[in-house]
Each structure stands twice: as C-alpha cells, then as structure tokens.
C-alpha positions in Angstrom: 185.4 239.1 33.6 181.8 238.9 34.8 179.2 238.0 32.2 175.5 238.7 32.2 172.9 236.7 30.3 169.4 237.4 29.1 167.0 234.5 28.1 164.0 235.2 26.0 162.0 232.0 26.4 159.4 230.6 24.1 157.9 227.2 23.9 160.2 225.7 21.4 163.3 227.9 21.4 165.1 230.3 23.7 167.1 233.2 22.5 170.3 234.0 24.6 172.5 237.1 24.8 175.7 237.4 26.7 177.2 240.8 27.6 180.2 241.8 29.6 180.5 244.3 32.5 180.6 247.3 30.1 177.5 246.1 28.2 179.3 244.9 25.1 177.6 241.9 23.5 179.9 238.9 23.6 177.5 236.3 21.9 174.0 235.9 20.8 172.2 232.8 19.6 169.3 230.4 20.4 168.8 226.8 21.4 166.1 224.4 22.2 164.0 225.3 25.3 165.3 222.5 27.6 167.2 223.1 30.9 170.0 220.7 30.0 170.5 222.2 26.5 170.4 225.8 27.9 172.8 224.9 30.7 175.2 223.3 28.2 175.1 226.3 25.9 175.7 228.7 28.8 178.6 226.8 30.1 180.2 227.1 26.7 179.3 230.7 25.8 179.1 232.3 29.3 181.3 230.3 31.7 181.7 233.3 34.0 178.0 234.2 34.2 177.3 236.4 37.2 173.5 236.6 36.6 171.1 235.0 34.2 167.8 236.7 33.8 164.5 235.5 32.3 161.0 237.0 32.5 158.2 235.6 34.6 155.9 233.6 32.5 154.3 230.1 32.0 157.6 228.3 31.7 159.6 230.4 34.2 158.9 228.3 37.3 160.0 225.1 35.6 163.1 226.7 34.1 164.1 228.6 37.2 164.1 225.5 39.4 165.7 223.3 36.8 168.5 225.7 35.9 169.2 226.5 39.6 169.5 222.8 40.3 172.1 222.7 37.6 174.1 225.3 39.4 173.3 228.4 37.3 172.7 231.8 38.9 169.2 232.4 37.6 167.1 235.4 38.4 163.4 235.6 37.5 162.4 239.2 36.5 159.0 240.7 36.9 157.6 240.8 33.3 155.7 244.1 33.8 158.8 245.8 35.2 161.0 244.5 32.4 158.5 245.6 29.8 159.4 249.2 30.3 163.0 248.6 29.3 162.2 246.1 26.5 159.9 248.6 24.8 162.7 251.1 24.2 164.1 249.5 21.0 162.1 250.4 17.9 162.2 246.8 16.6 160.6 244.1 18.6 162.2 240.7 18.3 163.1 237.8 20.5 166.8 238.5 19.9 166.4 242.1 21.0 164.4 241.1 24.0 167.2 238.7 25.1 169.7 241.5 24.7 167.5 243.9 26.7 167.2 241.3 29.5 171.0 240.9 29.6 171.4 244.6 30.0 168.8 244.7 32.7 170.5 242.1 34.9 173.9 243.7 34.2 172.7 247.1 35.5 170.7 245.6 38.4 167.6 247.7 37.3 165.1 244.9 37.8 162.5 243.6 40.2 163.2 239.9 41.0 160.2 237.7 41.7 160.3 234.5 43.7 159.6 231.4 41.6 156.8 229.5 43.2 157.8 226.1 44.5 156.8 223.1 42.4 154.7 221.8 45.3 153.0 225.2 45.6 152.4 225.1 41.8 150.9 221.6 42.1 148.5 222.9 44.8 147.5 225.9 42.6 146.8 223.5 39.7 144.5 221.5 41.9 142.6 224.6 43.1 142.4 226.0 39.6 141.2 222.7 38.1 138.5 222.4 40.7 137.4 226.0 40.1 137.1 225.4 36.4 135.1 222.2 36.9 132.7 224.0 39.2 132.2 226.7 36.6 131.5 224.1 34.0 129.1 222.4 36.3 127.2 225.6 36.8 127.1 226.4 33.1 125.9 222.9 32.3 123.2 223.0 34.9 122.0 226.3 33.5 122.0 224.8 30.1 119.8 221.9 31.2 117.3 224.4 32.8 117.3 226.5 29.6 116.5 223.5 27.4 113.5 222.6 29.5 112.0 226.0 30.0 110.6 226.5 26.4 108.5 223.3 27.0 107.1 224.7 30.3 109.3 222.4 32.4 110.7 224.4 35.3 113.5 222.6 37.2 113.9 225.3 39.9 116.7 225.1 42.4 118.5 222.0 43.4 122.0 220.5 43.7 123.6 217.1 43.5 121.4 214.0 43.3 118.3 216.2 44.1 118.8 218.2 40.9 119.4 215.1 38.7 116.3 213.3 40.1 114.2 216.4 39.5 115.3 216.7 35.9 114.7 213.0 35.2 111.2 213.2 36.7 110.3 216.2 34.5 111.4 214.6 31.2 110.4 211.0 32.0 109.1 209.4 28.8 108.9 212.8 27.1 110.4 214.2 23.9 113.3 215.8 25.8 114.3 212.6 27.6 117.3 211.8 25.3 118.7 215.3 25.3 118.3 215.9 29.0 119.8 212.5 29.8 122.9 213.2 27.7 123.4 216.6 29.5 122.8 215.0 32.9 125.4 212.3 32.3 128.0 215.0 31.5 126.8 217.1 34.5 127.1 214.0 36.9 130.6 213.2 35.5 131.8 216.7 36.3 130.1 216.6 39.7 132.0 213.4 40.5 135.4 215.0 39.5 134.6 218.1 41.6 133.9 215.9 44.6 137.2 213.9 44.0 139.3 217.1 43.9 137.5 218.5 46.9 138.4 215.5 48.9 142.0 215.7 47.7 142.2 219.4 48.8 140.7 218.6 52.2 143.3 215.9 52.7 146.1 218.3 51.8 144.7 220.8 54.3 144.7 218.3 57.1 148.4 217.6 56.5 149.5 221.2 56.7 149.8 222.8 60.2 149.7 226.3 58.8 146.5 225.7 56.8 144.8 224.2 59.8 145.8 227.2 61.9 144.4 229.6 59.3 141.1 227.6 59.2 140.5 228.4 62.9 139.7 232.0 61.8 136.0 232.6 61.2 135.0 232.3 57.5 138.3 230.8 56.4 137.9 227.3 54.8 140.0 224.9 52.9 140.1 226.8 49.6 140.9 230.2 51.1 143.6 228.8 53.4 145.3 226.7 50.8 145.2 229.6 48.3 146.7 232.0 50.7 149.5 229.6 51.7 150.2 228.9 48.1 150.4 232.7 47.2 152.6 233.6 50.1 154.9 230.6 49.8 157.9 231.2 52.1 156.8 233.8 54.6 160.4 234.6 55.6 160.9 236.4 52.3 158.8 239.3 53.7 160.9 241.6 55.9 157.8 243.2 57.4 154.4 241.7 57.9 152.8 244.9 56.5 154.4 244.0 53.2 152.1 241.0 52.8 149.1 243.2 52.3 150.8 245.2 49.6 152.0 241.9 47.9 148.5 240.7 47.5 147.2 244.1 46.3 145.6 245.4 49.4 147.2 248.8 49.1 145.9 251.9 47.4 147.7 253.2 44.3 149.2 256.7 44.3 149.7 259.3 41.5 151.8 262.4 42.4 153.0 264.9 39.9 153.4 268.6 40.6 150.3 269.8 42.3 148.4 266.6 41.6 148.5 264.0 44.4 145.8 261.4 44.6 
C-alpha cells in the first residue's frame, strides 16, 4: 500500500500527515525540525512512502537535500500553487496544512520546483550580502552628506578614498569632526567588506567556464553572469530553450474568459 506524506515545516517543529492511496489519513503528528528526526519518524509511520511533499520556503533547500540524502522521496512544491488547495479548509492550522499537502502529493495536482543546489545557494548568499552592504554604504554616505549640509558644508560627489578625504577636509578641527569621523569609520568598514566580497565573486567567476562565456556578451559582468547561472542552475531541466524566458518572468500574462481576452 503506497503512502503519501505532507510536511508543514516551521523553524522549531514540523507537522506530518500520512494518507493512503484513497486519501484516508493513517497518522498525523509532529516532531522536531531536523532531517534525522523527520526521517526516523517517517520510517516508522510511513515506511512505504511514495512521495513526501513540502512547500518551498526558507528551510526547503536544506531539508530537501538532507532528506533526499537519507533516501526519502521528497518533492518540493511551489508554495503559490499549493496555496490554492490549502486555502479550501475553513480552519487554518499547521495540522490541516500538512494534511492538505499530503492530499496534494497523493493526487499529483502540484507543481514541483527544483531545490537550488547548496553551492548555488552559497553563491546567492554572497551576491545578496554584497548588495545589502552596497545599499548600506550608499545610505551611510547620504547620511554623512545630510549631516554636513545644514552647516553649509557641501561634500558633493565622490567615491572611495576621495570621498573620505573630502569629508575630513571639510570638518577638520570643526564642531562636526567627531560625528563625521564616527560615520566615516563605519562607512570605510563597509567599503572594505564590499571590496572583499567583490574580489571573492570575481574569483568565483574566473573558475566557472559558463560564467566566463556569458561575460563575453556586451554589458554582462560578474554579478549578472553569476546571478543568471545561479538562477538557472541545471540547464538540462529545461526541455526547450524558450522555457528559460518564461521561467525568469520574461513572458506576458494572459487573462481569457468569455469575450475578454487580454
């Protein structure tokens, strides 16, 4: 008898629901959100699991890879697609969500998503961290300029050491020296970390043949190429090359109902 399992994952605990081929619930419960604990529970409660479904989310990449490595047939479900089915019950609860996910994987009415590789996730984390630091650097630079303007001190444009030298020359021995110096030290620390991550990303790009090939296109640099490779992942999962554009959202949406079609 085939069994189907739904996992509703939260940071601390995971609700599970096991159903049979007819949709009858065989067991429902929860355990600690840890791959080894989940696997042990499923081997006891659902030894003949045909499919195990969980929604895409912050923990789905980790759990999908860990549970698959433990030999479990895990499927990652598109959270937006699953939401339509999970919104049917009047009462919203983790237990009901787990039961709904079990029924979804039983019927096959779901859209599976490919869990990003751990290396791809690491690269995304590097790119995201750099982008956040760049945004902080810009905000802090604007803050420094804003502090000086009410005193008639206009910093103007400038980046890197030029900007820092210009600010220090404007506030030298003035009442704003202490304030500007504190902000500048923070700005310089962020600037150093941005440079460190930039060098790391450039080194990653040099080691990847696909990224180097993409960078031969005009206007495509390290960040664009690395981001694109990270988003696509395994290119062989696309049957047609035209599907890639739709995957990244470069496709118009359509609404057709009766006489309306736009």
